[in-house]
SELUMDREN-111580 format. One line per field, with one value per residue (C-alpha): x, y, z; residue number from 0; residue in one letter. Coordinates in Angstrom, 3 decimals. Layout:
c1	[X	...]
c2	[Y	...]
c3	[Z	...]
resi	[NUM	...]
resn	[a	...]
This chain:
c1	[238.226	238.272	239.669	236.839	233.564	231.053	230.200	226.896	228.895	231.790	228.606	227.246	231.007	231.275	227.816	228.540	231.906	229.741	227.275	229.969	231.628	228.206	227.759	230.780	230.468	227.187	227.980	230.674	227.217	225.527	224.969	224.134	221.886	222.541	220.720	221.606	222.181	224.451	227.385	227.370	226.950	229.686	231.808	231.215	231.362	227.752	227.303	223.617	221.215	219.548	215.608	212.450	211.865	210.193	212.329	212.215	213.923	215.487	216.386	214.836	214.028	216.214	212.830	212.059	214.674	214.569	216.901	215.829	218.204	216.841	219.094	220.368	217.822	214.616	214.961	214.289	216.307	213.207	213.771	210.853	211.967	211.938	213.545	217.177	217.156	215.911	213.351	215.491	219.296	221.374	224.897	227.915	230.680	229.396	226.509	224.034	221.583	220.010	221.887	219.452	220.895	220.410	222.240	225.708	227.184	227.855	231.418	231.254	228.554	230.707	233.602	231.518	229.704	233.569	234.328	231.061	231.697	235.366	236.307	238.502	236.482	237.428	235.357	232.314	231.163	228.037	227.739	227.361	227.366	224.182	223.543	224.065	221.761	219.033	216.938	218.658	218.297	221.318	222.477	225.400	227.555	230.446	232.777	233.724	231.667	229.345	225.362	224.953	227.734	224.884	222.795	225.648	225.363	224.661	221.350	222.736	222.020	221.650	220.500	220.674	217.878	217.117	219.936	221.064	224.136	225.496	228.790	230.904	230.748	229.465	231.114	230.635	228.399	226.586	223.226	220.495	219.911	217.928	214.001	214.013	210.524	211.405	209.622	210.528	209.293	208.480	206.919	203.498	201.599	202.671	199.614	199.634	198.888	201.429	203.880	202.683	203.004	206.585	207.916	206.075	208.092	211.034	210.229	210.025	212.541	215.271	217.287	220.690	222.815	225.110	227.207	225.157	226.483	226.833	229.578	232.025	231.758	230.371	232.907	232.567	235.900	236.573	237.566	239.738	241.900	241.582	243.028	245.858	246.371	246.016	248.897	251.192	250.986	250.432	251.230	249.099	246.365	246.776	247.044	244.147	242.127	243.334	243.050	241.102	236.911	234.146	231.350	229.259	231.554	230.143	231.949	233.423	235.217	236.379	238.059	239.344	240.619	242.280	244.050	245.363	246.981	249.294	250.245	250.622	253.475	253.289	250.975	251.011	249.395	246.956	246.261	245.204	243.185	241.017	240.812	237.416	235.566	236.069	233.565	233.362	237.380	237.871	239.821	241.931	242.444	243.577	245.776	247.631	248.258	250.037	252.260	252.735	254.696	255.720	256.104	257.632	255.838	252.586	251.817	251.435	249.505	247.023	246.931	245.544	241.980	241.814	238.004	238.521	241.265	239.340	236.482	238.318	240.037	236.300	235.475	237.709	236.795	233.114	234.141	235.404	232.578	230.158	232.211	231.633	227.994	227.430	228.424	225.974	223.158	223.775	224.480	227.419	228.612	227.315	226.759	226.407	223.895	226.769	230.504	233.763	235.124	238.498	239.507	240.395	244.101	242.698	243.604	240.506	238.273	240.557	240.350	236.825	238.200	241.972	241.178	239.758	243.061	245.379	243.491	243.720	247.802	247.077	249.859	249.289	250.419	248.273	248.353	251.665	250.712	247.986	250.709	251.655	247.136	247.163	243.401	242.969	243.347	242.817	239.968	237.406	233.867	231.217	228.252	224.809	224.727	220.662	218.816	214.800	213.391	210.696	207.570	205.615	203.694	203.594	201.502	201.033	200.534	200.185	204.325	205.372	205.727	206.302	207.729	208.873	210.882	213.340	217.025	219.533	222.715	224.927	222.328	221.507	218.195	219.142	219.818	216.559	215.105	217.110	215.352	211.918	213.131	215.850	216.947	218.059	219.279	221.317	221.201	219.704	216.196	213.829	211.622	208.638	209.516	206.494	208.371	205.187	206.565	205.022	205.220	205.833	205.290	201.881	201.014	202.219	200.478	204.009	204.648	204.791	208.039	205.992	208.402	211.487	210.935	210.400	214.247	216.033	214.018	217.098	219.641	217.638	219.068	217.007	217.937	217.589	218.319	220.592	222.506	225.837	226.666	228.974	229.060	231.249]
c2	[-24.536	-23.034	-19.497	-18.793	-20.134	-17.260	-17.145	-18.874	-21.964	-21.464	-21.097	-24.891	-26.267	-25.053	-26.383	-29.732	-30.010	-28.558	-31.429	-34.011	-32.479	-32.333	-36.056	-36.814	-33.381	-31.741	-29.770	-27.700	-25.815	-25.092	-21.234	-18.664	-16.225	-13.106	-10.479	-6.738	-7.318	-4.801	-6.352	-6.607	-3.173	-2.427	-3.979	-1.753	1.635	1.750	2.343	2.929	2.263	-1.280	-0.570	-2.913	-3.342	-6.073	-8.922	-8.310	-10.934	-9.385	-10.497	-14.281	-14.017	-11.797	-10.321	-9.721	-6.320	-4.703	-1.478	0.761	3.805	7.262	9.064	12.636	13.413	12.060	8.988	5.486	2.139	-0.407	-3.969	-4.658	-6.080	-4.032	-4.253	-4.222	-1.419	1.825	3.135	6.396	5.051	7.958	8.503	8.406	5.864	5.217	2.707	3.462	0.653	-0.376	-3.436	-5.790	-8.320	-10.990	-12.740	-11.021	-7.497	-4.664	-5.643	-9.119	-8.351	-5.593	-8.483	-10.830	-8.536	-7.153	-11.014	-11.587	-8.008	-8.827	-5.586	-4.147	-4.005	-0.241	0.384	-0.526	2.376	2.800	5.563	2.960	-0.232	-2.632	-5.135	-8.676	-10.761	-8.356	-7.515	-4.610	-2.250	0.562	2.781	1.602	3.256	0.568	2.988	1.781	-0.933	-1.351	-1.480	-4.949	-6.759	-6.484	-9.148	-11.836	-11.474	-15.265	-16.300	-15.681	-13.387	-10.190	-8.811	-5.253	-3.337	0.271	0.572	3.544	5.409	8.823	10.315	10.839	8.236	7.649	8.199	7.031	9.360	10.517	9.568	11.453	7.979	4.822	3.143	0.676	-1.650	-3.997	-6.644	-7.058	-10.535	-10.879	-12.988	-11.499	-9.188	-5.556	-2.953	-1.129	2.237	2.083	1.334	4.014	6.716	5.613	5.732	8.968	10.421	8.953	10.734	13.884	14.058	11.943	9.040	8.688	8.265	5.114	3.096	-0.524	-3.898	-4.537	-1.910	-4.277	-7.689	-10.739	-11.474	-7.873	-7.436	-4.969	-2.154	-4.177	-5.172	-1.316	-0.490	-2.353	-0.349	2.995	1.777	0.685	-2.993	-4.740	-8.083	-8.019	-6.845	-9.939	-12.589	-11.292	-11.792	-14.853	-16.899	-14.770	-15.167	-13.151	-13.459	-15.224	-17.499	-20.819	-23.441	-24.901	-21.620	-21.071	-24.645	-23.770	-20.372	-21.899	-24.626	-21.587	-19.843	-22.970	-23.257	-19.062	-18.812	-22.150	-21.007	-23.791	-25.807	-22.823	-23.089	-26.598	-25.841	-23.217	-24.313	-26.432	-23.077	-21.259	-18.836	-18.154	-17.708	-16.101	-13.427	-15.495	-17.327	-14.507	-13.296	-16.553	-17.838	-14.878	-15.063	-18.729	-16.725	-13.836	-15.112	-12.158	-9.580	-8.678	-5.144	-6.811	-9.435	-7.047	-5.350	-8.046	-7.051	-2.711	-2.912	-4.750	-2.537	0.209	-1.081	-2.110	1.423	3.066	0.606	1.916	5.352	4.274	2.481	5.962	7.970	5.646	6.449	9.798	9.696	7.363	10.250	12.432	10.173	9.640	13.543	13.419	15.308	18.348	17.671	19.515	18.325	16.989	15.183	14.886	11.571	11.147	10.415	14.048	15.893	18.398	17.967	19.717	17.074	14.638	16.646	14.644	11.212	12.095	10.324	7.288	7.074	7.958	4.859	2.247	4.043	5.360	7.585	11.623	10.828	7.766	8.971	8.227	4.460	4.658	5.307	1.772	1.768	4.438	4.325	5.312	9.357	11.960	14.348	16.511	14.769	15.149	12.808	14.058	12.801	12.432	11.330	12.052	9.458	9.763	7.159	6.038	3.191	0.681	-2.351	-4.693	-8.080	-11.300	-12.002	-8.924	-5.532	-4.427	-0.780	1.439	4.373	6.559	7.480	10.027	8.636	6.915	6.350	2.972	1.135	-1.101	1.770	3.147	-0.107	-0.956	2.575	0.393	-3.710	-5.646	-6.506	-10.495	-12.049	-15.027	-18.725	-20.044	-19.385	-18.369	-20.897	-18.350	-17.217	-17.295	-18.213	-17.113	-15.526	-12.295	-9.863	-6.663	-4.259	-5.388	-5.643	-1.698	-0.946	0.101	-2.331	-6.559	-8.802	-11.648	-11.022	-10.016	-13.102	-15.917	-14.967	-14.808	-17.554	-19.774	-17.957	-17.508	-19.049	-19.136	-19.072	-22.321	-23.855	-26.789	-24.152	-22.480	-18.937	-16.580	-13.307	-10.797]
c3	[351.811	348.298	348.331	345.699	347.754	348.523	352.665	352.257	351.211	353.708	356.458	354.931	355.062	358.683	359.856	358.399	360.426	363.618	363.156	363.484	366.559	368.230	367.637	370.327	372.223	372.226	375.154	373.062	371.377	374.793	374.922	377.857	376.903	375.136	377.364	377.217	381.399	383.238	383.275	379.863	379.175	381.579	379.481	376.538	378.858	379.293	383.512	384.542	386.796	386.667	385.015	385.185	381.482	380.213	378.025	374.328	372.140	368.543	365.299	366.097	362.101	359.700	358.454	362.261	361.447	358.569	357.708	354.524	354.219	353.696	351.325	351.113	348.097	350.388	348.654	350.485	349.259	350.086	350.224	348.062	345.029	341.679	337.925	337.720	335.493	336.412	333.385	333.292	333.002	333.025	331.517	333.462	334.454	337.275	338.377	341.239	342.337	345.581	347.140	349.383	351.153	353.974	356.787	355.383	356.352	354.109	353.911	352.937	350.293	348.668	348.663	346.996	344.444	343.454	342.800	340.869	338.438	338.329	339.750	342.707	345.995	345.907	343.098	345.029	347.640	350.104	352.739	355.903	356.825	357.679	360.052	359.059	360.411	359.229	355.505	354.659	351.684	350.593	347.867	346.522	343.828	341.523	339.274	335.943	335.421	332.143	333.341	331.210	334.226	336.995	334.867	335.575	339.452	340.028	343.329	345.976	349.355	348.047	344.856	342.533	341.748	340.542	338.341	336.562	335.064	336.656	337.681	340.528	343.799	347.378	349.738	353.581	355.105	352.485	353.732	355.771	358.072	358.243	358.486	360.869	360.711	363.796	365.495	369.754	370.382	374.013	376.531	377.477	374.939	375.565	376.162	372.910	374.456	377.072	374.625	372.460	375.064	375.853	371.975	371.783	374.986	373.442	370.189	372.083	374.585	372.614	373.977	375.471	371.950	373.462	370.820	371.407	371.509	367.884	367.868	369.883	367.935	368.020	371.617	372.623	372.196	369.840	371.827	373.451	370.116	369.401	372.735	372.439	368.826	370.534	372.964	370.153	371.530	367.918	368.967	371.631	369.672	367.406	369.886	372.040	368.730	367.837	371.308	373.382	374.205	375.236	377.087	374.245	372.761	372.182	374.399	371.151	370.138	373.796	373.458	369.736	371.289	374.213	372.131	369.913	372.896	373.717	369.827	369.158	366.736	365.150	362.364	360.752	363.698	364.225	360.343	360.682	364.138	362.768	358.769	359.606	360.353	357.247	358.097	361.683	361.347	357.937	359.238	361.483	358.629	356.534	359.499	360.139	355.941	355.822	358.398	357.526	354.351	356.602	360.092	361.801	359.897	362.683	361.197	357.493	359.112	360.608	357.165	355.737	357.048	357.060	357.677	360.819	362.011	361.526	363.845	366.233	366.355	366.348	368.621	371.492	370.711	371.104	374.299	376.262	374.834	376.135	379.564	379.112	378.067	381.179	383.331	381.620	382.045	385.682	386.313	387.168	384.142	382.805	379.018	375.711	372.746	370.961	372.140	370.394	369.552	370.657	367.283	367.007	366.272	368.197	372.324	373.223	371.411	373.717	376.920	378.003	377.851	379.891	382.597	380.983	378.614	381.525	383.048	380.250	379.976	376.283	375.628	374.617	371.009	370.599	366.789	366.110	366.799	364.049	361.746	360.134	359.463	356.718	356.273	360.275	360.132	362.970	362.260	364.392	364.799	367.193	367.726	369.177	373.102	372.572	369.261	368.534	366.525	363.792	365.047	361.894	363.332	366.607	367.049	369.664	368.702	370.664	369.701	370.721	369.553	365.840	365.134	362.533	363.088	361.406	362.822	361.378	360.551	363.599	365.772	366.722	366.449	369.324	371.571	370.875	371.851	375.063	376.271	375.918	376.662	378.144	375.045	374.154	371.158	369.719	371.064	373.298	372.118	375.460	375.952	375.569	372.328	369.802	366.305	364.265	360.755	360.596	357.435	359.754	356.433	355.902	359.427	360.030	356.714	354.929	351.978	351.714	352.111	350.093	346.997	348.657	350.770	347.841	346.515	349.802	351.434	350.254	352.125	355.308	358.698	361.409	364.813	366.516	369.400	367.938	365.622	366.075	364.776	365.082	362.890	363.227]
resi	[0	1	2	3	4	5	6	7	8	9	10	11	12	13	14	15	16	17	18	19	20	21	22	23	24	25	26	27	28	29	30	31	32	33	34	35	36	37	38	39	40	41	42	43	44	45	46	47	48	49	50	51	52	53	54	55	56	57	58	59	60	61	62	63	64	65	66	67	68	69	70	71	72	73	74	75	76	77	78	79	80	81	82	83	84	85	86	87	88	89	90	91	92	93	94	95	96	97	98	99	100	101	102	103	104	105	106	107	108	109	110	111	112	113	114	115	116	117	118	119	120	121	122	123	124	125	126	127	128	129	130	131	132	133	134	135	136	137	138	139	140	141	142	143	144	145	146	147	148	149	150	151	152	153	154	155	156	157	158	159	160	161	162	163	164	165	166	167	168	169	170	171	172	173	174	175	176	177	178	179	180	181	182	183	184	185	186	187	188	189	190	191	192	193	194	195	196	197	198	199	200	201	202	203	204	205	206	207	208	209	210	211	212	213	214	215	216	217	218	219	220	221	222	223	224	225	226	227	228	229	230	231	232	233	234	235	236	237	238	239	240	241	242	243	244	245	246	247	248	249	250	251	252	253	254	255	256	257	258	259	260	261	262	263	264	265	266	267	268	269	270	271	272	273	274	275	276	277	278	279	280	281	282	283	284	285	286	287	288	289	290	291	292	293	294	295	296	297	298	299	300	301	302	303	304	305	306	307	308	309	310	311	312	313	314	315	316	317	318	319	320	321	322	323	324	325	326	327	328	329	330	331	332	333	334	335	336	337	338	339	340	341	342	343	344	345	346	347	348	349	350	351	352	353	354	355	356	357	358	359	360	361	362	363	364	365	366	367	368	369	370	371	372	373	374	375	376	377	378	379	380	381	382	383	384	385	386	387	388	389	390	391	392	393	394	395	396	397	398	399	400	401	402	403	404	405	406	407	408	409	410	411	412	413	414	415	416	417	418	419	420	421	422	423	424	425	426	427	428	429	430	431	432	433	434	435	436	437	438	439	440	441	442	443	444	445	446	447	448	449	450	451	452	453	454	455	456	457	458	459	460	461	462	463	464	465	466	467	468	469	470	471]
resn	[m	s	e	n	q	t	l	f	e	r	f	q	e	e	q	k	h	f	e	e	i	k	k	d	h	p	e	f	f	v	q	q	e	h	t	a	s	r	d	i	l	e	r	i	g	i	f	l	p	s	k	n	l	p	l	g	y	i	k	y	h	p	f	d	f	i	v	e	e	l	g	l	d	g	t	v	s	t	v	e	p	a	a	l	f	s	q	s	n	g	s	g	q	t	i	y	a	d	l	v	k	i	g	i	a	t	v	e	a	t	r	e	l	a	v	f	l	d	c	e	e	k	s	i	t	g	a	g	i	k	d	a	y	a	l	t	s	q	r	m	s	m	r	g	i	p	l	e	a	l	k	k	i	p	a	t	h	f	f	c	k	n	a	t	l	g	k	g	v	i	s	t	g	q	l	e	g	n	r	f	t	i	l	v	r	t	e	q	p	v	n	e	q	e	i	i	q	k	v	h	e	l	e	k	n	g	f	w	n	f	f	w	l	q	r	f	g	n	r	l	l	t	h	v	w	g	l	h	l	f	q	g	d	y	e	g	a	l	r	s	y	l	c	d	t	g	p	r	d	l	p	y	f	q	h	l	r	g	e	a	e	k	i	y	g	d	w	n	a	l	e	k	l	f	s	p	i	p	y	a	f	r	y	e	l	g	i	i	r	y	l	q	k	n	p	r	d	i	l	g	a	l	n	t	m	p	d	q	i	k	l	w	v	y	a	y	a	s	y	v	f	n	r	v	l	s	q	c	a	n	g	s	r	d	c	e	s	a	l	p	l	v	l	s	y	k	k	s	d	q	a	p	y	y	t	f	l	y	g	d	e	v	p	n	n	f	g	e	n	f	k	p	f	p	y	i	r	l	s	p	r	s	v	d	t	r	i	k	p	m	i	r	a	v	k	s	i	p	e	g	v	a	i	s	f	d	l	k	k	g	a	y	a	t	t	f	l	a	h	l	f	t	l	q	e	g	l	p	l	p	a	w	i	k	t	t	d	i	d	m	k	e	l	l	g	v	g	s	l	q	e	v	k	k	i	l	e	p	y	i	v	l	q	k	k	e	e	a	r	e	i	d]
C-alpha cells in the first residue's frame, strides 16, 4: 500500500483482497443484520421499553441520506452543483467554500483536501462532522490558500463550490443545524396520513435526544476505549482497539482481530496481518507503524490519531449521558430541559453521572488522565434532553417513506427516525428491500439530484449482499 493512495484507492485495493479470500472462505463474509434492537441499544446506554415500530432500512444508497448544513446566517449549503467560484469573490486570506462529498467522513475528506492543496490539515476547518455513508454538504474555511488552488483538485468523491475570499475561519459548532432528506425503505407501504400525524406529534412535543449508534463507531466500542482513557488505562485502550470485536463485525474481521490478540506486541507481525486491509484498518496501521519505530511509546501511538481519541472520550461521555436520559425517559428521574455533559471541570456538572462513573471505576480526578492528550479539554457544556424537529415534507411511496426535516446542531437524524421505525442498516440487506433508485429531492419538490449524481456516480459504493464494508 502506498501512503499517497487516496481512501477510494485503498478501498478498491481492499475489495480485491476480499474477493480472493471469499474464494476459499465465503463464510467469512456472512454478516448478521444491523438492527437497532434492544440489546444493541443497551450497549450504548439506551434502556427503554420495546415498542412495536415498523422496520425501516436506511442508507441502502448514499443518496438515500442527504445532509445539508444550515449556516448561522440562514444560508443552506446544498448538495446541488454550482460554479466553483462565487460571483462575488470578496477579499481576505481565507477561502470559504461548500464541500459536497459522498462515502467519506469529513475528517477524511479534509485530510485528502489538504494533500491536494499542499497545506496542513489544520488550515482547513468546518463547523461539524457529517455522515460518511451519505451525500452531504457543509461550509468549510481554508486559511492562507490561493483561491486558484481549488482548480487543481482532481475528480474524486468530493468537490467544492461557491468559493469566495473572506476573513477569519469556521470553528466547531458555528452552524445553526442540518437539513436532512432521507428515504426510509420499508417492507410494506406506510399509511401516509398516519406517518404525517406521528412526525407532527414529534414536531410539537419533541423526541428524546439520545446519542445514537453512529456516535459509538462501527464496532460499537468507542465508548469502551474512551472508558479506558477516563481510567488512565492507555494500554488497555490500545489493546482493545487493535484486538476486540463488536457485535456487527464481519466474521473475517473477527478472525483477524483474534489473530491480532495472539501476536499483540509483535508490531511487525501485526503490520503484516493488517496491511491487506488498508482502508478499514487505516488507523490501526498508522498506530502499528509508529510502534514499529517506538515499541514502548503507547501514548505517542495513540496521539497519531487525535481525532479518534477525541471521539473515544466523547463517546464515553455520550454513553453515560444516554444512561441518565434513559432514566428521564422511563420516568425514574426528573429531567430538566438540558443536561450537562460529564466532560466538565465543574463537579456539579459531573454529579448526575456519579453512580455510573463509580460503577465503571472512573476516578474522581479523571481529568488528570487526559493530560497526555492536549486536545482534550474539560469545559462546561449542556445538551438538550428533547429536540423539536422542523418538518418540511413527508411522502409515503411503495419503497418506503421520504422525509425532509431540519434539526438544530448536536441532534441526530437517526435518533428522530428511531421514534418512528425500528431502524436497520448495513449488511446483509433485508430480503424485502425494494432497491429502486429514488430522486428524493425531486419527489419532495425541494430540488433535484440528477446533476450531483453525474459528478459523484463513479465514487458511489452500493450496499450489496456480496460486499463487505467497514467504515469508522
